[in-house]
N, C-alpha and C positions, 0 to 999 in steps of 0.2 A: 909732315907733322901738322895736326890740326890745333890751332890756337883756340883756347877757351875764350868765349865772349865775356866781357866785363858785365857784372850784374848791374841792372839799371837802378838809379836812385829810388824810383818809386817802389821797386821790389824790396830794396833794402829797408825803406821806411815801413813797409807793410810787415816785413819779417820782424823788425824791431818792435813794432806795435804789438803783434801777436805774442812775441816773446815776453814783453812786459806784462801783458794780460795773464799769461800762463804763470809766470813767476809770482805775480801779485796774488792770484787766486791760490796758488800753492802755499804761500805764506799764511794766508787766512785760514785755509783748510787744515794746515798743519797745526796751528794753534787750537782750532776747534777740536780736532781729534785728541790732542794732548790734554785739553781742559774739559773733556766731556763729563767726567765723573768727579771733578774737583768741587769742593765746598767752600773754598776760600777765594778771596779776590786775587787777581793776577798782579804781578809786580809792575812797577812803572816801566821797566824795560820791556816787558811783554806787551803792555799797552802801547808803547811806542812802536813795537813790531807790528801791531795791528794797524796803526796809523800809516806805517811805511808800506804795508801791503795794500792798503786802501789807496794811497796816493799813487803807487806804482800802477795799480789796475786802472785808475782814472786816466792817467797819462797814456797808458797803452790803449784804452778804449777810445780816447780822443784821436789817436793816430789811426786806429782801425776804422773809425767812423768816416774818415776822409775817403776810404776806398769805396764807400757805398753812396756817395753823393749823387752819382748819375745812374744808380740802379733803379730800374722800373719794376722788377719782380717784387711783389709784396712780401713774400716770405724771406727772400735774401735781404731785402732792404730793412727788415725788422731786426737784423742781427745786432746793430748798436744798441737798440732799445732793449733787446733780450739780455745783452751783456750788462747793461745798466741795472736792470731789474735784478739779475742774479747777484750783482755786486752789492746792491742794497740789502738783499736778503742775507747773504753770507756775512757781510759786515755787521748787520744787526745781531746775527747769531753769535759772532765773536765778541762783540761788545757786551751783550747781555750776560754771556758766560764769564767774561773778564771781570765785570763788576758785580756778579752774582745777584742780579736783580730778581726779586721774588716772582714766581710765576703768577701769583695773585695780583701783581701790579702790571707787569708786562711779560707775557709768555714768549719764549724763544720761537722762531719760525719752525724749527723742527718739532717742537711740542704742538704747535698749531696744526701742522700737517698730520701728526699722529692722531690728534683729537678729531680732526676732520674725517679721517678714515674710520675711527671708532664709532662716531655718532652719525655716520653718513645716512643711515636709514631714517633717523629722526629728522635730519636736515632736509632730506628729499621730501618727506611728508610736509614739512614746513614750507618748502619751496613750492610744492603743488598748491598749497593753500594760498600763499602770497602771490605767486606768479600767474597761475592758471585761473583760479577762481576770482581773484581780486584784480590784479593788474591787467591781465589780458582781457577779461570781460569788460572792465571799465574802459580800457583803451579802445576796444572795438566800438563800444556804444558811444563814447565821447567823440571819436574820430568820425563815425558815420553821421552823427547828429551835426557835428561841426561842418562837414562838407555840405550836408543838406541845407543848413541854415545859410551858409555862405552863398550857395546858388540862389536862394530866395532873396537874400540881401542885395546881391549884385544885379538882380533882375528888377527889383522894385525900389524906387528911390526913397519912398517914404519909410521903408524898412531900414534902408541904409542910414537915413537921418535919425530914425528913432531907436534902433537897436545897437548899431555898431559902436556908438560912444560908450554904452554900458558894457559891451564886451571888452573894450579896452580897459575900462575901470576895474571890472571884476577879475580880469586876468592878473592884476597886481596884488590881489588878496593873498597873504601868506598862507600856505597849506597848513602850517602849525595852528593858525587861528581858526581855520575852517574845519579841521579834522574833529576836534572834540565836540563841536556843535552837531555835525552830521552823525557821529557815533551815538550821541544821546538821542537824536531824532529817529534814526533808522534801527539802531540796535548794535550789539557788539559782534554779531555774526558777520560773515564775509560780505554780505550785501552792502553794508555801510561803507566798507573800504572800496568796493567797486564803484559806489556813487561818488566817493571822494576822487577816485582816479578819473572817472568820466568827466566830472566838472573841471578838474585840473587840465585835462587834455583838450577839452572842448574849445576853450577860448583861443589858445594859440592856433588851432586848426581853422577856426572861423576867420581869424584876422589874416593868416597867411593865404588861405584859399581865396578870400575876397580880393586880396592884392593881386593874386595871379589871374583871377577872372577879369579884373578891371584894368590892369596895367597892360593893355593890348595896344599894339601899334595902330594909330589912326589910319595909316595907309592900308594896313591889312583889313581893317573894318570897312573902309571905303571900297576896297576891291571885292569883299564879300557882298556888299550891298549892290555893287554894280552888276553882279551876277544874280541879283534878286534873291539872295539867300535869306531865309527867314531866321527868326530868333533861335529856333532849335538847331538849325544848321550852323549858325554862327557859334553856338556853344559847342556843338559836336566837333567841328573842324578847326576852330580857332581858339575860343576861350578856354575850353578844357585842356587841350594840349599845352597851351601857354601856362596854365595854372599848375601842371603836374610838378615841375621843380619846386614851386612854393609849397604844394601839398606835402611833398616828401620831406622838405625841410621841417615842416611842422610835425610830421609823423616821426622823424628821427628825434626831434626834441621831446615828443610825447613818450617815447620809450623810457627816457630818463625820468620824466615827470611821473610816469605810471609807477615805476619801481619806488620812487621816493614817496609818492602819495600812499601806496599800499603799506609800505613799511612804517611810515610815520603814523598812519591811521591806527595801526596795531598797538602803538604806544598808549593810546587812549581807550583801549578796550578790544579784547580778542576772546575767542572761544577756546583758548588753550593750544592753538597751533598758529604757525606763521613765523617767518624769519624775524619780523619786527618784535613779535611777542617773545621769541627765543632770546633776542639780543637784550631786551629789557629785563627779563627774568634772570638771565645768567650774569648780566652786569651787576645786578643787585646782590648776587651770590659771590661776586668776584671770580666768576668762572670765565675769565677773559680769553682762555683758549677756545672755548665754545663760541664766544662772541666773535672773535676773529674768524673762526671757521664759517659762521653764518654770514659774515661780511664778504668773505671770499666767494661763497656760493652765490650771494646776491650780485656781486660784481661780475662774476663769470657769466651768469645768465643775462645781466643787463648788457654786457659787451656783445654777447652772441645775438641778442635781440636787436640791438642797434645795427650790427653788421648785416643781419638778415634784411632789415628795411633798406639799408644802403645798397645791398645786392639787388633787391627789387627795383630800386631807383635806377641803377645802372642798366637793368634789363628793359625798363619801360621808358626811360628818358635818355637813351644812348645818343639820340639825335641832337641833344642840347649842346650849346656852344661850350659849356664847361667840360665836356668830355672829348672835345676835338683836340687833336694834337697839332 
């Protein structure tokens, strides 16, 4: 007769955690399904039921998260974060329906998703205007100029002493203060927003690239000079590879600044298209379902853009110490 092996404590904790998550979500979804077409507020007991489902799911997610502490796979390791996001969305849906919050004030997540599907063509055109014509063009121009200026500043001391302090000062100018001035100067078309993005991205790229080009090991420089390496060879084989991690840090920061600059610039003037223009117009009409749809589109594009630059960084700087295990 074969004796059954006792279940390990870790497996029991994992099973309990997943069970709490399932039961908690089931409670929340059961309330949402039952209150889908109601027009009055939920009772206090039903609101307490929502709180109990939320608390149960939080405790279960906390237990489940311990299972992924040592997980290196990016998709599997994202499970606790995905559960947290799903919990926030489902709980928001339940609470907004329980309190019957007007859609003109705060739309439910389900309404936002439905609106996103309905106006997807308009938002895609707006995204092309904001992301491709404004953010991407300005990002490429600002990054290219930033790297070029950093190369010159690192080579010539008088440029370092004369220009670099101003780059540090101008990088602290709020984009909200700069945007209306540039829109009035250049015009309300997409070029003005591209200029805003280029200026916003330019200064972080200059500062970070300059640091990477100059913060080189003196022993490495002495070794290059002992082999009679010229300035171009020092840049090619030492300074530029050393600067790559700094450059990519600035480029990743630039993706966020580019999206912010393009959207904020549209608040001060646009030609009838753009995610920022759509957010401003629909917020004035209390069309917050469209506003949140535009925010979701901008967020997804911004996250994808950031991850693309991070992927290029891993491909080109895999030799760096930060990627060694």
